[in-house]
N, C-alpha and C positions, 0 to 999 in steps of 0.2 A: 504494500500500500504506500502510495506517495503521500508524504506529509509536508504541507507548506505552512508558513507562518506569516501573518500579516504584520505590517509595520506597527499597527496599534498594539498587537499582542507583544511585540518586542519592547515597545515603550512601557507598557504596563509591567512586564517582567523586570525591566531595569529599575523602574520606580519602586515596585512593591517587594520584589524578591531579591534581585541581584544575582549575578552569575557566580557559580562556585569555581569555575575554571579561570576566571580573570580575563576572559576574552572580551573584546570590544563588541563583537556581534554575538549575542546569545542564541541566535537561531539554531545552531547545531545542538546546543544543550537542551533547548525547548523540544526539538524534534526527538532527541534521545529520550527525554523524560516521558513524552507522550507515547512513543513507541513501546517503551518498557511497561508503562501503565496499561496500555492496550493489551500487550501480551499477558499481563497478569490478570486481565479481566476486570479492570477498574473503570470501565466505561458504562454510562447509563444514558438513556434518553430522558430521564427524570431530572429536572433542575434541582440544584442544591437548595436547602431551606433559605428563604429570603430572596431567591432569584426568580425571575419570571421565565417560565418555560417558553421556548421558541420552537415552532415546528421545524423539523429538519436539523435540529441541533443535537450534538452529542457532547456529553459532559464527562471529561476524563479526569479522575482524581489522581494526583501525583503520588508516587511511591515514597519520595524523599520527604516532602512536606504535606502531610495528610490534610491540612486545611486549604491547600491550593487546588483549584479545579480549573482545568483548561476548557474553555468554551470553544467548541469546534463545529464546523459544518461538514457533512460527509455526503459522498455520492460518487458513483462510477469509479471506485478504486482509489479515490483521492480524499484526503482529510485536510481541512484548512483550519488552523488554530486562529481564531479571530479575536479572542480576548481571554482574560483571566478573571476568576472569581475567588475571593478569599473568604472562606466560611469561618465565621466566628472571630475574625480579626477586627479588633477595635484599637483605634489609636493611630499613631503616625506610621509611615512606611518603615520597613527594616533598613532601607537605604536612604540616608539623608539626601534631601533635595539638592544640596550643593554639589554632590557627586554626579547626579544625573544631569544637572544643568551644565556641568563642566564638559560632559560628553557632546553637548549640542554646539559648543564653540569650535 
């Protein structure tokens, strides 16, 4: 299955989670996390609590961070990660804004 990641999902990942590998482009890490979670059977068409279910969406729960849900669209052998959902997360992001702002410069 081909897995693609939108720019929006990359920005949300940078802002809310941060990369574990230190790479400037977290797409390969996101793809790897989604692939491993899919193989482990951690995908559902039911939205996480507090999220609004969207028809055609697949919600993939991360294996590393159990509160992190990748919001995806699927069809024809392709999966597109469009956003992230953090279940139960309250408060500021794990990555301070000054770091994500520095990446934009």
